N, C-alpha and C positions, 0 to 999 in steps of 0.2 A: 628291794631285793627280791621279795616274794614274787613280783611280777615277772622277773627274769626267769625264775625257777618254773613258774606256771607256764610261761610261754615255751620254754624248752620241753617241758613234759607234753604239752599239747602237740608241738611239732613232732616230737619223737613218736607219739602215739599215732598221729596221722600218717607219717611216712612208713611206720612199721606196718600199719594196717594195709596200706596200698601195696607195699612190698609183698606181704603175705598173700593177698588176693591174687596179685599178678604171678607170683611163683606157683600157686596152686593151679592157675589157669595154664601156665606153661607146662607144668608136669602132666597135665591131662592130654596133651597133644601126642598123637601117634606118629608113626613114621612118615605119613603123608602130610603132616602138619595140621590135621583136622582134629578137633576136640572129640574125645571118645567118652560116651556115657553108657551106663548099663541100662538105662531106661529113659523114656521120654519125660516122665515125671521128675526124675532126678535132674535132668538137664534143665528143665524150665525152672524148678525151684532154686537150683544153684545159681542160675543166671540172675534171677531176681534178687537173691541174697547178696550176690557179689556186686550187683549194681547199687543196692542199698548201702552196702559196706563201703563202696567207693565214695558215695555221697557223704557218708559219715566221716570218712577220712579227709575229704576236701573241706568239710566244715571244721574239723579239728585243726587242720593246717591253717585255715583262715583265722580261727580264733587265736592260735599261737602267734601268727604274724601280727594280729591286732594288739595282743598283749606285749609283744616285743616292741612294736612301734610306740605303745603307751609308755613302756619302761624308758626308752631312749628319749622320749619327749619330756618326761617329768624329771629325768636326771640332768638334763641340760640346763 
């Protein structure tokens, strides 16, 4: 039963992180649809952090799916 709970937690964390990053990216867009930053340094750092955050989210989702697969495999 703990495998199911762990898988749900990892899936929720992964999807929540992806949603949060994409929402921040969407809210930075101006009228013309271009992302607006106050400085070059802020733009480059945020892009790297967001890219790293998306990879972390993908890893969390993959781990959640593996735990879910493992749960269903051992309960059968």
